[in-house]
N, C-alpha and C positions, 0 to 999 in steps of 0.2 A: 510732314511725312505723307507719303502716298499710301493708297490702299494696299498696294503690293508690299510695301515695307511693314505696315501694320500686320498684315496677314502673316508675314514671315516671323515677326517677333512673337505673335500670339500662337503661331503654328496652327492656323486655320486657313480656310480657303478665302479668296478674295470675295466670293459670293457671301460668305458669313459676315465679313466686315461690312459689305454693302447693306446687309440686312440690319446690322446694328445701327448703321447710320440712318437708314429708312425708318427704323423704329424709334429713333430719337435717343437711343441709349448711348451712342458715341457721337459727341459733337464733331461736326466737320463743316468745312466751307468749300463751296465749289468755285474754283478759280479757273475761268475759261472752260475747258472741257475735262478738268481733273478735280477730284476731291482731295482736300488736304486736311490732315489731322494734326493738331498741335501736340507735341510730345507730352505736355502737362495734362492735356485732356485724356490722352491714352493712359497715363499713369493713374489719374483719378478713376478712370473706367475700370482698370485692372484692380485697383485697391478696393473699390466698391464691390466688385465681384468676389474678392477674397474674404470680405467681411461677412457676406451673406451666409 
């Protein structure tokens, strides 16, 4: 998934998603010039935030 897709799903800005990646909270891989997030990693990220 792209940063734009994740931002849309989470209803946050792309900048917020980039902050999560930079902080190491949301695992992502940079492929070429784009960041990609695995759907499973996003699910885990959201689940962890709901439990807090």
